[in-house]
Structure formats: C-alpha cells, structure tokens
N, C-alpha and C positions, 0 to 999 in steps of 0.2 A: 544795176542796182545792189548795194551791199544787203547781204542777209540780216535779217532782224536777228537782234541779240535776242537769246531766249531766257527769259526770268530765271533768276536762280532761287532754286528750290530749297527750303529749310527742312532740315529733318526734324519731324515732330517728336521725335521718341529720344531719351537720352538716358544712359546709366547712370542711377545715383550712387555707383560706388567709384566709376572710373571716368565717367563724363564721354565716355563712348554713343556716337549717335547712329540713329538709323532713319528711314524711311517709312518702316512698317514695325510694327510690335512684333517682338520676339519674347520667348520666355526666358532666355539664357544669353546673357551679354557676350558679345563675340569677341570682346577683349579679356575681361577678366574672368569670366566662365561662371559668374555668379547667378544664380536662379533669382527670378522675381524681382531683380533691381533695375529693369527698364520699364520707365513710367513717361507717360506722354510731357514733352517739355512745355513749360510755361513761357507765355511771350515775355513777361519781364522776368529777366533773372535775378535782379536785386544786386547785381555786381557791379560796383563801382569801376568806371575805368582810370581814374584818378584819385590818390589818397593824399589829403594835406597831412604833415606830419603834426604830431602832438607830442608836445612836452609833457613829459612823465613828471609825476611827484617828487617829492624830496624823499618819500618813503618807499617808492618806487624804482628809485634810481639807479643805474648799473654802478656796481662796485668791485673791487678787486675781491677773488675768489677766496683769498686768505682772509678778508675780514667778516666773512661771512659768519652768522652766529646761528650754532646748531642746538644750542641748549634748550630752546623751547619746542623742539621736536625729539622727546625723550622716548625710547621704547617702553610700552607698558604690557605686561603679560596677559595673553587672552585668557589663562588660567587651564589650557591642556598643553602640556610641555611637548608634546610629539609637534602638534600645530607650530608652536613655537619655534622649535628647530628648524622647520620648513620655511618659514617667515624669516628667518634670520634673527631670531631673538626676541620678538614679539610684535603687537602692531605700533605701528608708526602714526601719528596722528595725520589726519589727511589721505591717509592711504587707501585707494580705490583695489581691492584685491576680489580675483574672479575664481570661483570654485566651480570646476565643472565635473560630470562623471557618468557613468551610465544610469539609466533607470532604476531605483532601487538598490543602488550601492553602499546609500547611507549618507548621504550627502545633507539631508534635511536632520538626520539624526546627530552628525557631526557638530553642526552648527546650534543646534539646540542644547547640546553640551558646553559649546564655546560659551554661548549665551548664558546658562546658568552659572558657569562659574566667574564669568566676569561681572554677574550680578551677585554672586557671593563675595566679589572682592569690593563691592560698594559702589561699581558702576552701573549707572543706568544702560539698559538695552531697549532697543526697539528692535522687534522681529515682525517684518511685514511678510505676509505670508501671501502669495497671489496663487496659489494653488489648494490649498487648505483652508478649511474653516478653522476659526479660534477654538471651536469644541473638539476639533480633531487634534491640533496641535496641543490642547491642555491635556488631554487622554495619552497621548505619547509623552509629555512632561511627567504626568503622574507614574508611566510605566519606568521611566528612567530615572526619576528622582530630580527632575531639571525645574521644580517650582520655587520662586522667589518672587518677592514683591517689589523688587526693582527690574523684573522683566516684563515688558509689555509688550502684548501681541495685536497685531491688526490684520484682518483679512482684507486685502484691497487689492483691485488690479488697476486702479486709475492712478498715474504718477503724481497728478494734483493732489490727490487726497493723501497721498502719502507723504507728500512735503509737507502736509497740513499737520499729520501726525509729529512729525519731526519737529515743527515749530512748538506744538503743544508739550511733548514730553521731554524735549530738550535732551536727546541720549547721548551717552558718550562712545556707544555703539550702534552702528546700524546694519542689521541683514535684511537683505532683499531676496525672497525666494519666488519668483525667479523672475531674469530679467527677459526671459521670452513669453512671459504671461502677462507683463506689466505693459499698458498702452499709455499713450500721450494724446491730447486732444491738439497739440501743435503738430502732428503728423498725421499724415493719411494712411489708411489699411487698417488692419486689423493686429493685435498683439500678434509679436513674432514674425511680422515682417520686417525685412532688413532696414527700413528705414525707420519703423517703430521701435528695433531694437537699438539702432545707433543712437536715437533722439532721446530713449530713456537712459542708456549708459550714459552719455554724454552728460547730461541733466545731472544723474546723480554723483557723476564725478566733480561737477562743478560746485556742487552744494559741499562734499565732502573736503574739496579744497578751499573753500571760501570759510568753512566753518572749524577746520580742523577734525572733522569727524570720521573716523575710522569705519570705512563701508565693505562690506561682504557680500559679494554679488553672486548669486546661483546661476550658472549657464547649463542650458542643455547641450546636448552632444546629437550627432549624426549620426547616421548607420556605420559609416568609416570610422568613428571616434574623435573626430575633428569638432570643434566648438560650433554649434549652430549658430547662424547669423552672419553678418557680415565678418570679415577679418579685421576690420578697423576696430572692432570690439577690444581683440588681443593687444592692440596698439593703444589704445584710450588707458588702460587700466596699468597701475604699477606692478601688480601682482598676477600670475596666471597659474593657480595650482589644479592638478589633476588629482581626483580621487579614483582609485582603481582597487579592483579586487574581483577574484571568482566568486560567484553565486554558489558555487558547490563546495565552498571553504569558508570560514568565519574571519579570515585574514584581510586586513583593507591595507592599501598604502596611499600616502599623500605626497606627491612628487611636485616640486616647482619648475615650470617650465619657463618662467621669467620671473625676475626679482629687480626690482631697481634698489632695494634695500638691503641684499645679501646675496648669498650664493644660491646656486641653482642645483647644487649636487648633495641637497639635503633628502632624505626619504625619512617619513614619519610612519612608524607602525601602530596598526590598532588591530583591537578583536571584537568582532560583532558578536553580541551575546543577548540572551533575550532580557535583560534589564539594560539595555543601551549598549553604547561603545566604550570600549576600555583601552587604555594605552596599553602598548607592549615596549617599554624602556628598553628591554635585554631580550630580544628576538631569537637568541642563542640557541636554544632547545626546541624551536619550533619546526626545523627542517632536518631534524636528525631521528634515525628509528630508535627502537629501545629494547632492550634484549640482547641476547649473546649475537656475534656477528657471523653473518651466511657465505657462502661464497658469492660473487659478484655483488658486492657492496665496497664503496669507497667514497671517504669524505674529502670536500674540497671547501676552500674558502673563496666565498662569492663577494663582490663589492655591490651593497645597492646605496647609492649615493656615498657618502663617506663611512658607511658602516660596513663593517666586514663581518660576513653572516657565515657558519658553517653549515653547508649542505651535503646532504648524503644523495649519492647517485646509486642507483640501483640498476644492476642486468641481470637479465634471464636469457639464457640460450637453451633451443630447442632443436635437436637434429631433425631435419627437415629433407624429403626427397623431391620436393618442388623444384623446377627449374629456376624459379623466382621465390627466394624467401621471404619473408615478411620482415619489414624492418618498422618496428612500432615504437616511437617515442611520445613521451609526455613530461613536459618542462623544459626540453633541451631543443636545440636545434637540429632539426633531422638531416640537413646537408651536412652538418659537421658530425655526427653520428656515422654518417655514411663515410667520409673521408677518414674519420677514425679508423673505422674496421677496414678499410683499405689498406691503412698503414701498417696495422697490426699484421695482416696476412702477409704482405709483402716484406716487410723489414722485421719482424719478428717470430715469421712461421708460425703466427697463431691463427688458424684457417677458421674463417666465420661464414665462407660463402656457401656452406652446405648446411646453414641452421638458421632458424627463426631466431632474432633479436629483439629484443625487449629494452628498451632503457627509459627510466624514469626516475624522476626527484621526489623525494618524502616532502609532504605538507602542501603539495600544490605550486609552490615556487618556480618560477620561471627563470632558468639559469643558462642563458645564451651567449655568455661572452667566451672569449677564445679561452679563459682560464679554465674553463670545463674541460678541456681536451684530455689532459693526463688522468683526470679522474675518470673518464668516461672509459678511457683505453684501459685502466688497472680493473676496473669494474668487470668490463667484458673479458679480460682476459682470466680473471678469477672466476668467472662464471663459467668458461669452457673448460678451465684445466681443474675446476672444483674444489678450488682453494680459498679459503678468506683471508682476508687482510686486516691485520690487528686494529685494536681501535684507537690505540695511539698515534697511527700513521695518518697524515692527512698529505693530500695530493695538489697541486697548483701548477699549472704550465699548459702552453699553447704549443701544439704538435705542427711540425712542417710535414709535406709531402716526403722529405728525407729521412724522417724518422727522428729529426731533432726536436729537441723540449727549447722552445724559447720564453725567455722574459716577460711576465706580463706587467701590466699597471699597477703601482701601489703595493709593490711585493713584500716592502718592509712593512706596511701595516697589515698585511694578511700575515705574515710570520709572527707580527706580535700578537696577533688576535689568535691564531693557533695556539701559541705558547700560553696565552692566557688559559684557553678553554683546557689545556691540559693535552694537546695534541704534540707529544714530544719527539717525533720525528716528521718533518714535511719534506715531502718529495717534490723538487721544482727543478727549475733550469741547472742547478749545481750537478744534476747526474748527467746533463750532455746530452744521450741519446735515450729512445725509449726503450731501448735493451739494458741500457745502464740503471734507469729508472726500475725496471723490473730486478734485477739484480740487488739494487739497493734496498728493496720492500723485503726480499729475502735475506738480507744480510741483517737488516735490522730486527726482524721479526725474531733471529734466532736469540736463544738466552732467555727468553721470556717464558715463565713456567704458567702451563695451561693453555699454551697457544700454538698452534700448528705454524709450521715452515712453509710458505708457498713454494712449490716446485714448478715454474713458468718456464 
C-alpha cells in the first residue's frame, strides 16, 4: 500500500524585507539579519501571477536620452552655502534628501536654518516636526533668528495629516523631522517599525516626485552609527547626508554618502554657537596651534572631501622605565602611529621604545589618512630631539616599512593649498626616504632669522 503523502505545510511567517519564510516567529530574519521584520504572512498576498501590458500615454512614452529636457529641473539654493556644496549646487525639484546624525549633533538646528533662509528668499517652507511641539521649535527659532512669515510649522506624527498640511500650505520645500516618529494608517505597527518607516518614506518620496517638491527627511541612527530602519530607506531617497561632529567641540561636518545629482566627495563645515549654527567657508585656521612653535609639532595638509585643510600634529615623549611604554593617540590612527614609531627607530635610529609617546591633532579633527604618516614622524622626531620645526614647513606623505616616502592622493591640490596658506616649503615624497625628509627639514630651516636649526 503506497504511503500517504504528507500535506504541504506553508510557512506562516515572512520577512517584510527579503521575503524569507519560517514556520515559527523569530525576532531576527535569518536571511537579511534585520530585526523586527518577521511578521505573520497573510493568506492573500495580492501578487498577480500574470500582468497585462499597458500602453503608456504620449507624455510618458520612452524617448532617446538626448531628447530629454532638463530645463524644468533647475537647482535652487537652500540659502546655506555649505549645505549647497554637499548637495552638488542646491536643491533639485522633487529631490528626496535623507539627513542622519547622532542625537544632539544639531540636525534640527541646521534644517531650521535652511528653512529660515529659504523663506527669506521668498519660498514657502513647511517644517513638520514629529518630535517637538510648535512652541519648542518657535523658541529655538527665536534664539537662532529663524523667524519668518513664509516658514510654516506643524507638529504632527500622522502621515495623512502631514499630507493635508502640504495640500493647504502648498510649500516650495518640505522638511519632516523625523521619519522614525511618523506613522501611517496604511501599515501595521508603531512608529519606527521597519514597515512603518518604509511606508512613510515611500509616501513622502512619491509626493515629492509628483509635485516637484524638494523634501528633506531626518533619520535617526543606531548605536553603530548606521541609519535606523530598513536598508531600503537609503535606496529610496536621492541623497543621503550624514551630519557628524564631536560633542566636545563646536565643529560639525555634513558629508554626502549618496548623491544622484552631484559628487559625494564634498564636505560642508559648520560651527555650533549659542546663537545657532554658522557656516565655516574657510576652516583653514581651525586645526592649527597659535603662538610660537614648540618641539614636537608639525603641520600637514589633510583632505576633507575636496577640501585641503592644514592640520597640526603634536607629539610629546616622556622617558619611561615601564616594559610597556604608553602610546596615547587622539585624532590619529593608533595602528599608524605604532608603525611610524617602529620605522623611526629602525630606519633613522630615533629610539622611542623607552618612552611614553602621546600624539594628537589640534581642534579635535580626525586625521587618519596615510598622508599623516610623515607629519607624525617629524613631530615625534622633534619631540625626542627637542627641536622645533619652523612654521613655514609642512609635511605630507605615506611611510612604508622600508622608510620610503610614498606619494599621496591629490598631491597637487595639497601643494597648492599649502602655498596659499604661506607654507613655503612642503616636505613630501620628493625627499625619497624618511632620513632624506629629516635632512630636508634641517636644510630648509637654515638661514631663517630667529629659527633654530633641527639636529636630527
């Protein structure tokens, strides 16, 4: 007698992100590793097994790319030059921009400044805050001078109500703060749930495209710094910007991680003050020390996006009897510092294995690119020997384990910026090796009145 066929058991749970199915509920998808995306699968999926072709209208007919007219999509400034720099020149009609950052870094303050300056330019702005009341936003606007009759405020957490405000106000710019605190009745779950975030973002982006309405959406970040919510959120929007900065300093940076309308290698610099946020169009002096030079300092030229910025590297060495001397770094890569110290001791006989070494940058900037190697080496050498490097000398270069100085990216731009800032001598890969760089520093320091000549 043939064995009875066992009935096929359908998986009652499905991941809303990747479609992975399972027989029992789990908190984390076994395929895409997303949390909270496994839900009970509905019996009716609503997916059609066959699609009938639909003829597009004349307005939506496919045409050669060379005939596409872009004159109806001009960029317009947001009023904040540094923000425009990151966006690639300004706001594009219908663009969906996602701005993420750590709590308290100043996202709402920046966007309130963008809203106020856009309103001053004669454009109507709708600022929908789902995290603060209108009175709270008004108080911050008074403090930062962001009051204007064309700036409309709404404190709403319901997506349908926000869309109703869009219909009534008819804004030229929409700001939603934030996507994780807005909910839609078309999706299950509370605000911030991945399905809610996806539904809210998709609806806002659709409205932006249909009306040609530039929309800026604020996004929260997780503990590891990634944007909270489903990964598809970053795919849906046109621009992804990250607002970052150290709470211990007032300096803030805006970087573009994705930009469909421009480059992603631009950086906007801002300064958080008691009166709001201020642009820093030329941050050249922010990362330099003041006063006379001291042993253990050296200036290098760092790249932040397309910007070349002078950064002062400072080193301090103290004799130590410990078998494991301390290596304390701030703003530079600890592994690169350890490598530079080994090269100094092996290739140029500058001993650091019996000393505590402290290396830091000025102004709290992070200088972790390979171009910092040579400046770190010269600063440590100066600290060990007790000689200072003159102010007119800057150093840029990557050190190999053999003691060679390798060229770095955008070398021509770094030389141009160094000359513009008054650094007459730039020590780089033209010196050949680290010992040659030390000799070049000593040679170029000769004949300068009032400056000591280093004896490395």
